[in-house]
C-alpha positions as CSV (number, residue, x, y, z in Angstrom):
1,X,105.6,304.0,-169.5
2,X,105.3,301.5,-166.7
3,X,103.4,302.4,-163.7
4,X,105.0,301.2,-160.5
5,X,103.1,300.6,-157.3
6,X,103.9,303.3,-154.7
7,X,105.8,301.1,-152.3
8,X,107.4,298.6,-154.7
9,X,105.3,295.9,-153.2
10,X,102.8,294.2,-155.5
11,X,100.4,292.1,-153.5
12,X,97.9,291.1,-156.2
13,X,96.8,287.6,-157.0
14,X,98.1,287.5,-160.6
15,X,101.5,289.0,-159.5
16,X,101.8,286.2,-157.0
17,X,100.9,283.6,-159.6
18,X,103.3,285.1,-162.2
19,X,106.1,285.4,-159.7
20,X,105.6,281.8,-158.4
21,X,105.5,280.3,-161.9
22,X,108.5,282.3,-163.0
23,X,110.5,281.1,-160.1
24,X,109.5,277.5,-160.6
25,X,110.7,277.7,-164.2
26,X,114.2,279.1,-163.6
27,X,116.1,275.8,-163.7
28,X,117.8,275.3,-167.1
29,X,116.7,271.7,-167.2
30,X,113.1,272.7,-166.7
31,X,113.6,275.4,-169.3
32,X,114.4,272.7,-171.8
33,X,111.5,270.4,-170.8
34,X,108.8,272.9,-170.0
35,X,109.5,276.5,-170.9
36,X,110.9,276.3,-174.5
37,X,108.0,274.2,-175.7
38,X,105.6,276.6,-174.0
39,X,107.3,279.6,-175.6
40,X,107.1,278.0,-179.0
41,X,103.3,277.6,-178.9
42,X,100.6,279.4,-177.0
43,X,98.7,277.5,-174.3
44,X,95.8,277.0,-176.8
45,X,98.1,275.7,-179.6
46,X,98.5,279.0,-181.4
47,X,101.8,280.6,-182.1
48,X,103.0,282.6,-179.0
49,X,102.6,286.3,-179.1
50,X,105.5,288.7,-178.5
51,X,105.2,290.8,-175.4
52,X,107.8,293.4,-174.4
53,X,109.3,293.6,-170.9
54,X,107.5,296.9,-170.3
55,X,104.1,295.4,-171.4
56,X,104.7,292.4,-169.1
57,X,105.3,294.7,-166.1
58,X,102.3,296.9,-167.1
59,X,100.1,293.8,-167.1
60,X,101.4,292.4,-163.8
61,X,101.0,295.8,-162.0
62,X,97.7,296.7,-163.6
63,X,95.9,293.6,-162.4
64,X,93.3,294.5,-159.8
65,X,92.1,292.6,-156.8
66,X,89.5,290.0,-157.4
67,X,89.0,289.2,-153.8
68,X,91.3,287.4,-151.4
69,X,90.9,283.7,-150.9
70,X,93.1,281.8,-148.5
71,X,94.8,278.6,-149.5
72,X,95.8,277.3,-152.9
73,X,92.3,277.0,-154.5
74,X,93.4,279.5,-157.3
75,X,97.0,278.4,-157.7
76,X,96.3,274.7,-158.2
77,X,94.1,275.1,-161.3
78,X,96.6,277.6,-162.7
79,X,99.5,275.2,-162.2
80,X,97.5,272.3,-163.6
81,X,96.8,274.3,-166.8
82,X,100.5,275.1,-167.1
83,X,101.4,271.4,-166.8
84,X,102.5,271.5,-163.1
85,X,106.0,272.8,-163.6
86,X,106.6,273.0,-159.9
87,X,106.8,269.2,-159.8
88,X,110.0,269.2,-161.8
89,X,112.0,271.2,-159.3
90,X,113.2,271.0,-155.7
91,X,112.9,274.0,-153.5
92,X,113.4,275.5,-150.1
93,X,110.6,277.7,-148.8
94,X,111.6,280.1,-146.1
95,X,108.9,281.6,-143.9
96,X,108.8,283.6,-140.7
97,X,108.6,287.2,-139.4
98,X,112.1,288.5,-139.9
99,X,115.3,287.6,-141.8
100,X,113.7,285.7,-144.7
101,X,115.5,287.7,-147.4
102,X,118.9,287.4,-145.7
103,X,118.4,283.7,-145.0
104,X,117.2,283.0,-148.6
105,X,120.2,284.9,-150.1
106,X,122.7,283.1,-147.8
107,X,121.1,279.7,-148.6
108,X,121.2,280.4,-152.3
109,X,124.8,281.4,-152.0
110,X,125.8,278.4,-150.0
111,X,124.0,276.0,-152.4
112,X,125.6,277.7,-155.4
113,X,129.1,277.3,-153.8
114,X,128.3,273.6,-153.3
115,X,127.7,273.3,-157.0
116,X,123.9,273.4,-157.1
117,X,122.0,275.5,-159.6
118,X,119.8,277.9,-157.7
119,X,116.7,280.1,-158.3
120,X,115.8,282.7,-155.7
121,X,112.6,284.7,-155.3
122,X,112.4,287.6,-152.9
123,X,109.9,290.4,-152.6
124,X,109.7,293.3,-152.7
125,X,112.4,294.4,-155.1
126,X,114.7,297.4,-154.3
127,X,115.7,298.7,-157.8
128,X,114.2,296.7,-160.6
129,X,111.5,294.0,-160.8
130,X,113.9,291.4,-162.2
131,X,115.9,291.3,-158.9
132,X,112.9,289.5,-157.3
133,X,113.8,286.4,-159.4
134,X,117.4,285.3,-159.6
135,X,119.0,282.3,-161.2
136,X,122.5,281.4,-160.0
137,X,122.9,284.9,-158.6
138,X,121.7,286.8,-161.8
139,X,118.5,288.6,-162.3
140,X,116.0,287.0,-164.7
141,X,116.5,288.6,-168.1
142,X,113.9,291.1,-169.4
143,X,113.1,288.9,-172.3
144,X,112.3,285.9,-170.1
145,X,110.0,288.0,-167.9
146,X,108.2,289.1,-171.1
147,X,107.9,285.7,-172.7
148,X,106.8,283.8,-169.6
149,X,104.3,286.5,-168.6
150,X,102.7,286.3,-172.0
151,X,102.3,282.5,-171.6
152,X,101.0,282.7,-168.1
153,X,98.6,285.6,-169.0
154,X,96.7,283.4,-171.3
155,X,96.0,280.9,-168.5
156,X,95.7,283.4,-165.7
157,X,93.1,285.4,-167.5
158,X,90.8,282.4,-167.7
């Protein structure tokens, strides 16, 4: 059984790291160059372990606070150890007080209609965790959440 946070909002450091890296790895071209090799081997060269979707969510939601630190001092070493997948993609970051979800959804829709492949990250989710991360309008598959979380966990736990 997966334990959900009470309000559907997960504001923990590892969740942010996992979500960020999952979004950065959505593009199919990046999948071919970065994700598939990562999934074939663990970050330490060992064969990748199998994690279920439920185990991935349990891991993401069970991670406790380890203190809040402003800036990217934790994210940069994590991305370095993952091979800096964020450098292989182009993205639009939408910030502000109100309307971010609507603006992001409309932007993704406009770009998709213009022929671009799009990845969209929004938080919190409404019904299922997967709707936070969308590729070309479709939720990230359960299997991808599980495989990528397993890979990121090895690095995040260090």
